[in-house]
C-alpha angles and dihedrals in degrees: 000000000000139000114240139192128215118237088255094051091047090051090051094048091045093051092047091049092050089050092051091048091223145052142106097225144285128320114212120190145138136245135195110255148097130057095296095047107247136060132186121246127199131185137158114256121231096163132040112232116213095240096048120125107214125204127182120217129168089346096307126109114228116201119205126179115230095245090055096044099082090056092044105042112128093013118147117202119212136178119223142178117210114177107303092344125089134171150104120316122202118215099193118173089198096062114110096179145348130218119252093254092053093232097112144025142196133226 
């Protein structure tokens, strides 16, 4: 299964990469933290790592490390504005629950 971006998320990533003036794409992963156990991590990629799984979605390369892939398989990354807040939203079919603060999730 792959990791995908919505058109809106891809536009946001491309604008940011253009503003930075460099970058290969977006790295998506998970880390152990928070009250539910796992949290998403995002960073822009300047260098390909040998173990990276690479997906292309809406013209953007998405890099995922092999340890994170089982938690992220099938995830769609969106970018949304809600009132004064804006940011990436993870539509992850593997999530079973999220914590009350919205910072972490469990599988």
